N, C-alpha and C positions, 0 to 999 in steps of 0.2 A: 040154256045157260052154260052147260058144259061145253057145247060146241063153240060158243062165243069165247070162252076161256082158252080153248085149244087154238082157235084162230088167232087170238091175241098173242099167245105164246109163240106160235109159228111165225107171226109177223116180226116179233122181237128177235127171233133167231135169224130169220131172213135178213133183217135190217143189220144185225151185227156182222153178218158175213159179207155185206156190201161195203164198198169203199165210199168215201164221201162223194167222189166224182160220179159214181153210179147212182147215188141218191139224187144228186143234182140233175143228172141226165133223165132220171125217172120223172122228176117234176117238170122238166122241159118238155118231155114227151107228152105228158098230160096237157100241157098248154098247147102244144102244136096240134094235138088231136081235138082241141076244143072242149076237153072234159073239165078244164078248170080255167078260171079267169087268172090274169096276172096276180091279182091281189090274193085270190085263194091259193094259187100255187106258191106264192111267197110265204104265206102263213103255213101251208103244209110243209114246205121245205124247211122253214125255221123249226117247226115242231119235230120233223124227222131228224134233222141234224142234232137237235137237243137230245132226242131219244137215242140217236146213234152214239153220241158221246157218253151218255149214261150207260148204255149197254156195253160199250167198248170198255169202259172203266171196270164194270162189274166182271166182264169176261176176263180181263187182264188179271184182276184180283184172284178169280177162281183158278185160272191157269197157273199163276205164280204159286199159289198155295199147293196145287196138285203137283207141280214140278218139285217143290221143296219136299213134299211128302215122299215122292218117288225117290229123289236123291238120298233122302234119309234112310229109306228102306234098303237101298242098294249100297249104303254106307259110303257115299261120296262126300268128301269134305266140302263145306260151304266156303265161299270167298272170305267171310268173316273168320272162320276157323283157320283158314290158311294164313290170313293176315295176323291173327293172334300168334300162330306158330312162328311166323317171321319175326314178329316183335320179340318173342321169347328168345329166339336164337340170337338176335342182335344184343339183347341184354346179357345173355350168357357169354357172347364174344367179348363184350365190354368188361364183364367181371373177370374173364380169363386174362385179358390184357393188364388188368390192375394187379 
């Protein structure tokens, strides 16, 4: 059971590191080697691409969260914080002009 979980996780990571073109090429390779029929390959490709999109979204979310945490730790201003400061400076300029 543990081995199956490990293999599944490794497959997810491997899949996440591949591009869509590599996934499609992998399916075409299975067809050309006669390991899968066209129908089986299409089904597998559709499933892999769906999983690819899911894993990609999850990885992007994890990476984004990690980057935000790192930037916060090193005290780098976020884009929102900079925009807030720009707006505040503009308001101050307007109030000085009046």
